[in-house]
NUZA-304051 format. One record per atom (N, C-alpha, C): x, y, z; atom name. Coordinates in steps of 0.2 Angstrom, whole numbers. Layout:
<nodes>
x: X y: Y z: Z atomo: CA
...
</nodes>
This chain:
<nodes>
x: 4 y: -6 z: 0 atomo: N
x: 0 y: 0 z: 0 atomo: CA
x: 4 y: 6 z: 0 atomo: C
x: 10 y: 6 z: 4 atomo: N
x: 14 y: 12 z: 4 atomo: CA
x: 18 y: 13 z: -2 atomo: C
x: 20 y: 8 z: -5 atomo: N
x: 24 y: 8 z: -12 atomo: CA
x: 19 y: 10 z: -17 atomo: C
x: 13 y: 8 z: -17 atomo: N
x: 8 y: 10 z: -22 atomo: CA
x: 6 y: 17 z: -22 atomo: C
x: 6 y: 19 z: -15 atomo: N
x: 4 y: 27 z: -14 atomo: CA
x: 9 y: 31 z: -17 atomo: C
x: 16 y: 29 z: -15 atomo: N
x: 21 y: 34 z: -18 atomo: CA
x: 21 y: 34 z: -25 atomo: C
x: 20 y: 28 z: -29 atomo: N
x: 20 y: 28 z: -36 atomo: CA
x: 15 y: 33 z: -39 atomo: C
x: 9 y: 34 z: -35 atomo: N
x: 4 y: 38 z: -37 atomo: CA
x: 4 y: 45 z: -34 atomo: C
x: 10 y: 47 z: -31 atomo: N
x: 11 y: 53 z: -28 atomo: CA
x: 7 y: 54 z: -22 atomo: C
x: 5 y: 49 z: -19 atomo: N
x: 1 y: 49 z: -13 atomo: CA
x: 5 y: 46 z: -7 atomo: C
x: 9 y: 50 z: -4 atomo: N
x: 13 y: 48 z: 2 atomo: CA
x: 8 y: 47 z: 8 atomo: C
x: 8 y: 41 z: 11 atomo: N
x: 4 y: 39 z: 16 atomo: CA
x: 7 y: 38 z: 23 atomo: C
x: 3 y: 38 z: 28 atomo: N
x: 5 y: 36 z: 35 atomo: CA
x: -1 y: 31 z: 37 atomo: C
x: 1 y: 26 z: 41 atomo: N
x: -4 y: 22 z: 43 atomo: CA
x: -3 y: 20 z: 51 atomo: C
x: -8 y: 17 z: 54 atomo: N
x: -7 y: 14 z: 61 atomo: CA
x: -11 y: 8 z: 61 atomo: C
x: -9 y: 3 z: 65 atomo: N
x: -12 y: -3 z: 66 atomo: CA
x: -13 y: -3 z: 74 atomo: C
x: -20 y: -4 z: 76 atomo: N
x: -21 y: -5 z: 83 atomo: CA
x: -26 y: -11 z: 84 atomo: C
x: -27 y: -13 z: 90 atomo: N
x: -31 y: -19 z: 91 atomo: CA
x: -36 y: -17 z: 97 atomo: C
x: -42 y: -19 z: 97 atomo: N
x: -47 y: -18 z: 102 atomo: CA
x: -54 y: -18 z: 100 atomo: C
x: -58 y: -17 z: 105 atomo: N
x: -65 y: -17 z: 104 atomo: CA
x: -67 y: -12 z: 98 atomo: C
x: -71 y: -14 z: 94 atomo: N
x: -74 y: -9 z: 89 atomo: CA
x: -82 y: -11 z: 88 atomo: C
x: -86 y: -6 z: 87 atomo: N
x: -93 y: -7 z: 86 atomo: CA
x: -94 y: -5 z: 79 atomo: C
x: -97 y: -10 z: 75 atomo: N
x: -99 y: -9 z: 68 atomo: CA
x: -106 y: -8 z: 67 atomo: C
x: -108 y: -3 z: 64 atomo: N
x: -115 y: -1 z: 63 atomo: CA
x: -116 y: 0 z: 55 atomo: C
x: -122 y: 1 z: 53 atomo: N
x: -123 y: 2 z: 46 atomo: CA
x: -120 y: 9 z: 44 atomo: C
x: -121 y: 14 z: 48 atomo: N
x: -119 y: 21 z: 47 atomo: CA
x: -113 y: 23 z: 50 atomo: C
x: -110 y: 20 z: 55 atomo: N
x: -105 y: 22 z: 59 atomo: CA
x: -101 y: 17 z: 62 atomo: C
x: -94 y: 17 z: 62 atomo: N
x: -90 y: 13 z: 66 atomo: CA
x: -86 y: 16 z: 71 atomo: C
x: -86 y: 14 z: 77 atomo: N
x: -82 y: 17 z: 82 atomo: CA
x: -79 y: 12 z: 87 atomo: C
x: -74 y: 15 z: 91 atomo: N
x: -71 y: 11 z: 96 atomo: CA
x: -65 y: 13 z: 98 atomo: C
x: -62 y: 11 z: 104 atomo: N
x: -55 y: 13 z: 106 atomo: CA
x: -50 y: 11 z: 101 atomo: C
x: -50 y: 5 z: 98 atomo: N
x: -45 y: 4 z: 93 atomo: CA
x: -45 y: 9 z: 87 atomo: C
x: -50 y: 11 z: 85 atomo: N
x: -51 y: 16 z: 79 atomo: CA
x: -48 y: 23 z: 82 atomo: C
x: -49 y: 25 z: 88 atomo: N
x: -47 y: 31 z: 90 atomo: CA
x: -39 y: 30 z: 91 atomo: C
x: -37 y: 25 z: 94 atomo: N
x: -30 y: 24 z: 95 atomo: CA
x: -26 y: 24 z: 89 atomo: C
x: -29 y: 21 z: 84 atomo: N
x: -25 y: 20 z: 77 atomo: CA
x: -25 y: 27 z: 74 atomo: C
x: -31 y: 31 z: 75 atomo: N
x: -31 y: 38 z: 72 atomo: CA
x: -26 y: 42 z: 75 atomo: C
x: -25 y: 42 z: 82 atomo: N
x: -21 y: 46 z: 85 atomo: CA
x: -13 y: 44 z: 84 atomo: C
x: -12 y: 38 z: 83 atomo: N
x: -5 y: 36 z: 82 atomo: CA
x: -3 y: 38 z: 75 atomo: C
x: -8 y: 37 z: 70 atomo: N
x: -7 y: 39 z: 63 atomo: CA
x: -5 y: 46 z: 63 atomo: C
x: -9 y: 50 z: 66 atomo: N
x: -9 y: 58 z: 65 atomo: CA
x: -3 y: 60 z: 69 atomo: C
x: 0 y: 57 z: 73 atomo: N
x: 6 y: 59 z: 77 atomo: CA
x: 13 y: 58 z: 73 atomo: C
x: 12 y: 53 z: 68 atomo: N
x: 19 y: 51 z: 65 atomo: CA
x: 21 y: 57 z: 61 atomo: C
x: 28 y: 57 z: 60 atomo: N
x: 31 y: 62 z: 56 atomo: CA
x: 36 y: 59 z: 51 atomo: C
x: 33 y: 55 z: 47 atomo: N
x: 36 y: 51 z: 41 atomo: CA
x: 31 y: 48 z: 37 atomo: C
x: 33 y: 45 z: 32 atomo: N
x: 29 y: 41 z: 27 atomo: CA
x: 30 y: 34 z: 29 atomo: C
x: 25 y: 31 z: 33 atomo: N
x: 26 y: 24 z: 35 atomo: CA
x: 20 y: 22 z: 39 atomo: C
x: 21 y: 16 z: 42 atomo: N
x: 15 y: 13 z: 46 atomo: CA
x: 18 y: 11 z: 53 atomo: C
x: 15 y: 13 z: 59 atomo: N
x: 17 y: 11 z: 65 atomo: CA
x: 11 y: 6 z: 68 atomo: C
x: 13 y: 2 z: 73 atomo: N
x: 8 y: -2 z: 76 atomo: CA
x: 9 y: -1 z: 83 atomo: C
x: 3 y: -2 z: 87 atomo: N
x: 3 y: -2 z: 94 atomo: CA
x: 7 y: -8 z: 97 atomo: C
x: 10 y: -7 z: 103 atomo: N
x: 14 y: -12 z: 106 atomo: CA
x: 10 y: -19 z: 107 atomo: C
x: 4 y: -18 z: 109 atomo: N
x: 0 y: -24 z: 112 atomo: CA
x: -4 y: -28 z: 107 atomo: C
x: -2 y: -28 z: 100 atomo: N
x: -5 y: -32 z: 95 atomo: CA
x: -5 y: -39 z: 97 atomo: C
x: -10 y: -43 z: 97 atomo: N
x: -10 y: -50 z: 98 atomo: CA
x: -6 y: -54 z: 92 atomo: C
x: -2 y: -58 z: 95 atomo: N
x: 2 y: -63 z: 90 atomo: CA
x: 7 y: -59 z: 86 atomo: C
x: 9 y: -53 z: 89 atomo: N
x: 14 y: -50 z: 85 atomo: CA
x: 21 y: -53 z: 85 atomo: C
x: 22 y: -58 z: 90 atomo: N
x: 28 y: -62 z: 90 atomo: CA
x: 29 y: -66 z: 84 atomo: C
x: 23 y: -68 z: 81 atomo: N
x: 24 y: -72 z: 75 atomo: CA
x: 26 y: -68 z: 69 atomo: C
x: 26 y: -62 z: 69 atomo: N
x: 27 y: -57 z: 63 atomo: CA
x: 34 y: -54 z: 63 atomo: C
x: 38 y: -55 z: 68 atomo: N
x: 44 y: -52 z: 68 atomo: CA
x: 49 y: -54 z: 62 atomo: C
x: 50 y: -50 z: 58 atomo: N
x: 54 y: -51 z: 52 atomo: CA
x: 56 y: -44 z: 49 atomo: C
x: 62 y: -43 z: 47 atomo: N
x: 63 y: -37 z: 44 atomo: CA
x: 60 y: -35 z: 37 atomo: C
x: 57 y: -41 z: 34 atomo: N
x: 53 y: -40 z: 28 atomo: CA
x: 46 y: -38 z: 29 atomo: C
x: 44 y: -39 z: 36 atomo: N
x: 37 y: -38 z: 38 atomo: CA
x: 36 y: -33 z: 43 atomo: C
x: 38 y: -35 z: 49 atomo: N
x: 37 y: -30 z: 55 atomo: CA
x: 43 y: -30 z: 59 atomo: C
x: 45 y: -24 z: 61 atomo: N
x: 51 y: -24 z: 66 atomo: CA
x: 51 y: -18 z: 70 atomo: C
x: 55 y: -18 z: 76 atomo: N
x: 55 y: -12 z: 80 atomo: CA
x: 59 y: -7 z: 78 atomo: C
x: 57 y: -1 z: 78 atomo: N
x: 60 y: 5 z: 75 atomo: CA
x: 58 y: 11 z: 79 atomo: C
x: 62 y: 16 z: 80 atomo: N
x: 60 y: 22 z: 83 atomo: CA
x: 56 y: 27 z: 78 atomo: C
x: 50 y: 25 z: 77 atomo: N
x: 47 y: 29 z: 72 atomo: CA
x: 46 y: 37 z: 74 atomo: C
x: 47 y: 41 z: 70 atomo: N
x: 47 y: 48 z: 72 atomo: CA
x: 40 y: 51 z: 73 atomo: C
x: 39 y: 54 z: 79 atomo: N
x: 33 y: 57 z: 81 atomo: CA
x: 33 y: 64 z: 82 atomo: C
x: 28 y: 68 z: 81 atomo: N
x: 28 y: 75 z: 81 atomo: CA
x: 28 y: 77 z: 89 atomo: C
x: 24 y: 74 z: 93 atomo: N
x: 23 y: 77 z: 100 atomo: CA
x: 27 y: 73 z: 105 atomo: C
x: 30 y: 67 z: 104 atomo: N
x: 33 y: 64 z: 109 atomo: CA
x: 40 y: 67 z: 111 atomo: C
x: 41 y: 68 z: 118 atomo: N
x: 47 y: 70 z: 120 atomo: CA
x: 52 y: 65 z: 121 atomo: C
x: 50 y: 59 z: 122 atomo: N
x: 55 y: 53 z: 123 atomo: CA
x: 54 y: 49 z: 117 atomo: C
x: 60 y: 46 z: 116 atomo: N
x: 61 y: 41 z: 110 atomo: CA
x: 57 y: 35 z: 112 atomo: C
x: 53 y: 33 z: 108 atomo: N
x: 49 y: 27 z: 109 atomo: CA
x: 50 y: 22 z: 103 atomo: C
x: 51 y: 16 z: 105 atomo: N
x: 52 y: 10 z: 100 atomo: CA
x: 46 y: 7 z: 99 atomo: C
x: 43 y: 6 z: 93 atomo: N
x: 37 y: 3 z: 91 atomo: CA
x: 38 y: -2 z: 85 atomo: C
x: 33 y: -7 z: 85 atomo: N
x: 33 y: -11 z: 79 atomo: CA
x: 31 y: -6 z: 73 atomo: C
x: 35 y: -7 z: 67 atomo: N
x: 33 y: -3 z: 61 atomo: CA
x: 33 y: -8 z: 55 atomo: C
x: 29 y: -6 z: 50 atomo: N
x: 28 y: -11 z: 44 atomo: CA
x: 34 y: -9 z: 39 atomo: C
x: 37 y: -15 z: 37 atomo: N
x: 43 y: -14 z: 32 atomo: CA
x: 40 y: -12 z: 25 atomo: C
x: 43 y: -8 z: 22 atomo: N
x: 41 y: -7 z: 15 atomo: CA
x: 47 y: -5 z: 11 atomo: C
x: 47 y: -5 z: 4 atomo: N
x: 52 y: -3 z: 0 atomo: CA
x: 52 y: 5 z: -2 atomo: C
x: 56 y: 8 z: 2 atomo: N
x: 56 y: 16 z: 1 atomo: CA
x: 60 y: 17 z: -5 atomo: C
x: 57 y: 21 z: -10 atomo: N
x: 61 y: 23 z: -16 atomo: CA
x: 67 y: 27 z: -14 atomo: C
x: 71 y: 28 z: -19 atomo: N
x: 77 y: 32 z: -19 atomo: CA
x: 75 y: 39 z: -17 atomo: C
x: 80 y: 43 z: -14 atomo: N
x: 78 y: 49 z: -11 atomo: CA
x: 75 y: 54 z: -17 atomo: C
x: 78 y: 54 z: -23 atomo: N
x: 75 y: 59 z: -28 atomo: CA
x: 68 y: 57 z: -30 atomo: C
x: 66 y: 51 z: -30 atomo: N
x: 59 y: 49 z: -32 atomo: CA
x: 55 y: 50 z: -26 atomo: C
x: 57 y: 49 z: -20 atomo: N
x: 53 y: 50 z: -14 atomo: CA
x: 51 y: 58 z: -14 atomo: C
x: 57 y: 62 z: -15 atomo: N
x: 56 y: 69 z: -14 atomo: CA
x: 51 y: 72 z: -20 atomo: C
x: 52 y: 70 z: -26 atomo: N
x: 49 y: 72 z: -32 atomo: CA
x: 41 y: 70 z: -31 atomo: C
x: 40 y: 64 z: -29 atomo: N
x: 33 y: 62 z: -29 atomo: CA
x: 29 y: 65 z: -23 atomo: C
x: 33 y: 66 z: -17 atomo: N
x: 30 y: 70 z: -12 atomo: CA
x: 29 y: 77 z: -13 atomo: C
x: 33 y: 80 z: -17 atomo: N
x: 33 y: 87 z: -18 atomo: CA
x: 27 y: 88 z: -24 atomo: C
x: 26 y: 83 z: -28 atomo: N
x: 21 y: 84 z: -33 atomo: CA
x: 14 y: 83 z: -30 atomo: C
x: 14 y: 79 z: -25 atomo: N
x: 7 y: 78 z: -22 atomo: CA
x: 5 y: 84 z: -18 atomo: C
x: 10 y: 88 z: -15 atomo: N
x: 9 y: 94 z: -12 atomo: CA
x: 8 y: 100 z: -16 atomo: C
x: 9 y: 99 z: -23 atomo: N
x: 9 y: 105 z: -27 atomo: CA
x: 15 y: 110 z: -26 atomo: C
x: 20 y: 107 z: -24 atomo: N
x: 26 y: 112 z: -22 atomo: CA
x: 31 y: 111 z: -27 atomo: C
x: 35 y: 116 z: -29 atomo: N
x: 41 y: 116 z: -33 atomo: CA
x: 46 y: 113 z: -28 atomo: C
x: 51 y: 110 z: -31 atomo: N
x: 56 y: 106 z: -27 atomo: CA
x: 59 y: 111 z: -22 atomo: C
x: 61 y: 117 z: -24 atomo: N
x: 64 y: 122 z: -20 atomo: CA
x: 60 y: 126 z: -15 atomo: C
x: 53 y: 125 z: -16 atomo: N
x: 49 y: 128 z: -11 atomo: CA
x: 46 y: 123 z: -6 atomo: C
x: 49 y: 118 z: -5 atomo: N
x: 47 y: 113 z: 0 atomo: CA
x: 47 y: 116 z: 7 atomo: C
x: 42 y: 115 z: 11 atomo: N
x: 42 y: 117 z: 18 atomo: CA
x: 46 y: 112 z: 22 atomo: C
x: 48 y: 115 z: 28 atomo: N
x: 52 y: 110 z: 33 atomo: CA
x: 48 y: 104 z: 35 atomo: C
x: 42 y: 105 z: 36 atomo: N
x: 37 y: 100 z: 38 atomo: CA
x: 38 y: 94 z: 33 atomo: C
x: 38 y: 95 z: 27 atomo: N
x: 38 y: 90 z: 22 atomo: CA
x: 45 y: 87 z: 21 atomo: C
x: 50 y: 92 z: 22 atomo: N
x: 57 y: 90 z: 21 atomo: CA
x: 59 y: 85 z: 27 atomo: C
x: 56 y: 87 z: 33 atomo: N
x: 58 y: 82 z: 39 atomo: CA
x: 55 y: 75 z: 38 atomo: C
x: 49 y: 75 z: 35 atomo: N
x: 45 y: 69 z: 34 atomo: CA
x: 50 y: 64 z: 29 atomo: C
x: 52 y: 68 z: 24 atomo: N
x: 56 y: 64 z: 19 atomo: CA
x: 63 y: 62 z: 22 atomo: C
x: 66 y: 66 z: 26 atomo: N
x: 72 y: 64 z: 30 atomo: CA
x: 71 y: 58 z: 34 atomo: C
x: 65 y: 59 z: 38 atomo: N
x: 64 y: 53 z: 43 atomo: CA
x: 63 y: 47 z: 39 atomo: C
x: 59 y: 47 z: 33 atomo: N
x: 58 y: 41 z: 29 atomo: CA
x: 64 y: 38 z: 26 atomo: C
x: 69 y: 43 z: 24 atomo: N
x: 75 y: 40 z: 21 atomo: CA
x: 79 y: 37 z: 27 atomo: C
x: 79 y: 40 z: 33 atomo: N
x: 83 y: 37 z: 38 atomo: CA
x: 81 y: 30 z: 40 atomo: C
x: 74 y: 29 z: 40 atomo: N
x: 71 y: 22 z: 40 atomo: CA
x: 74 y: 18 z: 35 atomo: C
x: 74 y: 20 z: 28 atomo: N
x: 76 y: 16 z: 23 atomo: CA
x: 83 y: 14 z: 23 atomo: C
x: 87 y: 19 z: 25 atomo: N
x: 94 y: 17 z: 25 atomo: CA
x: 96 y: 12 z: 31 atomo: C
x: 92 y: 13 z: 37 atomo: N
x: 93 y: 8 z: 42 atomo: CA
x: 91 y: 1 z: 40 atomo: C
x: 85 y: 1 z: 37 atomo: N
x: 82 y: -6 z: 34 atomo: CA
x: 87 y: -9 z: 29 atomo: C
x: 90 y: -5 z: 25 atomo: N
x: 94 y: -8 z: 20 atomo: CA
x: 100 y: -11 z: 23 atomo: C
x: 103 y: -7 z: 28 atomo: N
x: 109 y: -10 z: 31 atomo: CA
x: 108 y: -16 z: 35 atomo: C
x: 102 y: -16 z: 38 atomo: N
x: 100 y: -22 z: 42 atomo: CA
x: 99 y: -28 z: 37 atomo: C
x: 96 y: -27 z: 32 atomo: N
x: 95 y: -33 z: 27 atomo: CA
x: 101 y: -35 z: 23 atomo: C
x: 106 y: -30 z: 23 atomo: N
x: 112 y: -32 z: 20 atomo: CA
x: 117 y: -35 z: 25 atomo: C
x: 115 y: -35 z: 31 atomo: N
x: 118 y: -38 z: 37 atomo: CA
x: 124 y: -34 z: 39 atomo: C
x: 124 y: -27 z: 37 atomo: N
x: 130 y: -23 z: 39 atomo: CA
x: 128 y: -21 z: 46 atomo: C
x: 122 y: -20 z: 48 atomo: N
x: 120 y: -19 z: 55 atomo: CA
x: 117 y: -26 z: 58 atomo: C
x: 120 y: -28 z: 64 atomo: N
x: 117 y: -34 z: 67 atomo: CA
x: 111 y: -32 z: 71 atomo: C
x: 106 y: -34 z: 70 atomo: N
x: 100 y: -32 z: 74 atomo: CA
x: 95 y: -38 z: 74 atomo: C
x: 90 y: -38 z: 78 atomo: N
x: 84 y: -42 z: 79 atomo: CA
x: 78 y: -39 z: 77 atomo: C
x: 73 y: -41 z: 74 atomo: N
x: 67 y: -38 z: 72 atomo: CA
x: 63 y: -36 z: 78 atomo: C
x: 64 y: -39 z: 83 atomo: N
x: 60 y: -38 z: 89 atomo: CA
x: 63 y: -33 z: 94 atomo: C
x: 69 y: -31 z: 93 atomo: N
x: 72 y: -27 z: 98 atomo: CA
x: 77 y: -22 z: 94 atomo: C
x: 76 y: -16 z: 95 atomo: N
x: 80 y: -11 z: 92 atomo: CA
x: 87 y: -11 z: 95 atomo: C
x: 92 y: -10 z: 91 atomo: N
x: 99 y: -10 z: 95 atomo: CA
x: 100 y: -3 z: 98 atomo: C
x: 104 y: -3 z: 103 atomo: N
x: 105 y: 3 z: 107 atomo: CA
x: 107 y: 9 z: 102 atomo: C
x: 105 y: 15 z: 104 atomo: N
x: 107 y: 21 z: 100 atomo: CA
x: 101 y: 23 z: 95 atomo: C
x: 103 y: 27 z: 91 atomo: N
x: 98 y: 30 z: 85 atomo: CA
x: 100 y: 27 z: 79 atomo: C
x: 96 y: 26 z: 74 atomo: N
x: 97 y: 24 z: 67 atomo: CA
x: 103 y: 27 z: 64 atomo: C
x: 104 y: 34 z: 65 atomo: N
x: 110 y: 37 z: 62 atomo: CA
x: 116 y: 35 z: 64 atomo: C
x: 117 y: 33 z: 71 atomo: N
x: 123 y: 30 z: 73 atomo: CA
x: 125 y: 24 z: 69 atomo: C
x: 120 y: 19 z: 68 atomo: N
x: 122 y: 13 z: 64 atomo: CA
x: 123 y: 15 z: 57 atomo: C
x: 120 y: 19 z: 54 atomo: N
x: 121 y: 21 z: 47 atomo: CA
x: 128 y: 25 z: 47 atomo: C
x: 129 y: 29 z: 51 atomo: N
x: 136 y: 32 z: 51 atomo: CA
x: 142 y: 27 z: 52 atomo: C
x: 141 y: 22 z: 56 atomo: N
x: 146 y: 17 z: 56 atomo: CA
x: 147 y: 14 z: 50 atomo: C
x: 142 y: 12 z: 46 atomo: N
x: 142 y: 9 z: 40 atomo: CA
x: 145 y: 13 z: 35 atomo: C
x: 144 y: 19 z: 35 atomo: N
x: 147 y: 24 z: 30 atomo: CA
x: 154 y: 25 z: 31 atomo: C
x: 156 y: 25 z: 38 atomo: N
x: 163 y: 26 z: 39 atomo: CA
x: 167 y: 20 z: 37 atomo: C
x: 164 y: 14 z: 38 atomo: N
x: 168 y: 8 z: 36 atomo: CA
x: 168 y: 7 z: 29 atomo: C
x: 163 y: 10 z: 25 atomo: N
x: 164 y: 10 z: 18 atomo: CA
x: 169 y: 15 z: 16 atomo: C
x: 170 y: 21 z: 19 atomo: N
x: 175 y: 26 z: 17 atomo: CA
x: 182 y: 23 z: 18 atomo: C
x: 183 y: 19 z: 24 atomo: N
x: 189 y: 17 z: 26 atomo: CA
x: 191 y: 11 z: 22 atomo: C
x: 187 y: 8 z: 19 atomo: N
x: 189 y: 1 z: 15 atomo: CA
x: 192 y: 3 z: 8 atomo: C
</nodes>
C-alpha cells in the first residue's frame, strides 16, 4: 500500500491498533479506531506504526514484515520504539519528487514540515537496507542501542575506510 501510494504521488501514513470496535450500518467506532487515528496523526514520516500490544505480533517479527524502530513522532518528547511495517522506500529523488508533486510544491519551495518527513523516511530506509544487507546486526523484535543514524554512520565510515 505504501509503495503504491508513492508511485501515485500519494505519500501515506498508517497505524495498526487492536481492540473493541462497534460496527453499525452508518458508523463505526471504538477505542481501537481512536488509538489508530491518534497514532497515525502523530507520526512524522511516510510509514506505518503499530501499537505495542497487538495479539500474536511475536509471529510477525521479520525485517521484511514487522520490526521495532523508533518511528518519528511529532509530539513525543521521549524516543519510543514501536513495531513498524517494512516497505520498499524509493530512492531519495523519487521520494522527494513524488511527495513534492502531491503537495503541489516546486522542489525548491518545500516546507520544513515535508522535508523532515522525507528525511525521517530516508533514515528508516537506510537503516532497513543496512539491516537486510547484514551490515548492522539487529533483531526484528528489539532495536539496537542508540539511534538509526549511529548505525548508518558506522556503515558509511567503514565503507569510506575500505
